[in-house]
C-alpha positions as CSV (number, residue, x, y, z in Angstrom):
1,M,0.0,0.0,0.1
2,F,2.9,2.4,0.9
3,V,4.6,1.6,-2.5
4,I,1.4,2.4,-4.3
5,G,1.1,5.6,-2.6
6,I,4.7,6.5,-3.5
7,L,3.9,5.8,-7.1
8,I,0.9,7.9,-7.2
9,F,2.8,10.8,-5.5
10,A,5.5,10.6,-8.2
11,A,3.1,10.5,-10.9
12,I,1.4,13.6,-9.6
13,V,4.8,15.5,-9.2
14,M,5.9,14.4,-12.7
15,E,2.6,15.6,-14.3
16,I,2.8,18.9,-12.5
17,F,6.3,19.3,-13.7
18,H,5.3,18.3,-17.0
19,K,2.8,20.9,-17.3
20,L,4.9,23.6,-15.8
21,N,8.2,22.9,-17.4
22,P,9.7,26.2,-18.6
23,F,12.1,24.5,-20.9
24,K,9.3,23.0,-23.1
25,K,8.9,24.3,-26.6
26,P,5.4,25.7,-27.2
27,E,3.3,23.4,-29.7
28,P,2.9,25.1,-33.1
29,S,-0.6,26.1,-34.1
30,L,-2.7,24.3,-36.7
31,E,-2.4,27.1,-39.1
32,E,1.4,27.2,-38.8
33,L,1.4,23.2,-39.4
34,V,-0.8,23.5,-42.5
35,E,1.3,26.2,-43.8
36,R,4.4,23.8,-43.5
37,I,2.4,21.2,-45.2
38,K,1.6,23.3,-48.0
39,A,5.3,24.3,-48.3
40,A,6.4,20.7,-48.3
41,A,7.9,19.5,-51.6
42,W,5.5,16.5,-51.9
43,Y,2.5,18.8,-51.5
44,Q,3.9,21.4,-54.1
45,E,4.5,18.4,-56.6
46,L,0.7,17.6,-56.3
47,W,-0.2,21.6,-56.5
48,Q,1.6,21.8,-60.0
49,E,-0.9,19.7,-61.7
50,E,-4.4,21.2,-62.3
51,R,-6.5,18.3,-61.5
52,Y,-4.8,17.3,-58.4
53,R,-5.0,21.1,-57.2
54,R,-8.8,21.0,-57.7
55,V,-8.8,17.8,-55.4
56,L,-6.7,19.6,-52.9
57,E,-8.8,22.6,-52.8
58,E,-12.2,21.1,-53.0
59,D,-12.2,17.6,-51.5
60,P,-13.3,17.6,-47.8
61,Y,-11.5,14.2,-47.2
62,V,-8.3,15.9,-48.0
63,T,-8.7,18.3,-45.2
64,A,-9.3,15.4,-43.0
65,F,-5.8,14.4,-43.3
66,Y,-4.8,17.5,-41.4
67,S,-7.9,18.5,-39.5
68,G,-6.1,18.9,-36.1
69,P,-2.7,19.4,-34.7
70,Y,-2.0,15.8,-34.2
71,E,-3.0,14.8,-37.8
72,A,-0.9,17.7,-39.2
73,K,2.1,16.7,-37.3
74,R,1.7,13.1,-38.3
75,L,1.3,14.2,-41.9
76,L,4.4,16.3,-41.8
77,E,6.7,13.6,-39.9
78,N,5.5,10.4,-41.4
79,E,6.1,9.4,-45.1
80,G,3.2,7.0,-44.9
81,F,0.7,9.3,-44.3
82,Q,2.2,11.7,-46.9
83,L,2.0,8.6,-49.4
84,G,-1.6,8.1,-48.3
85,L,-2.7,11.6,-49.0
86,T,-0.7,11.5,-52.3
87,D,-2.2,8.4,-53.4
88,Y,-5.7,9.5,-52.4
89,V,-5.3,12.8,-54.5
90,K,-3.9,10.9,-57.3
91,Q,-6.8,8.4,-57.3
92,Q,-9.3,11.2,-57.2
93,G,-7.5,13.3,-59.7
94,G,-7.6,10.4,-62.1
95,H,-11.2,10.2,-62.1
96,D,-11.5,13.6,-62.9
97,T,-14.7,14.2,-60.8
98,Y,-13.9,17.6,-60.3
99,S,-14.2,18.7,-64.0
100,Q,-15.8,21.8,-64.7
């Protein structure tokens, strides 16, 4: 029982330190993360082609790939998610469902 109390106390102290840590970098905002995504080379490559650009601008599922800070950071850092978005955009652009 005493050991459990010490572990709970240590967890509380560590959580307080984590919340009040003065050396922790602030998290970037969602807007900043989206700007970084749109500046990435793989995104710019998609943006160059008109049919893919329309999908990137108009498809609601594309925005789901970076709908929150967690998803946006994951898209920036994980090549698998980048390839997933690229494949989705190319698939949708290939169907040309956004033709005017």
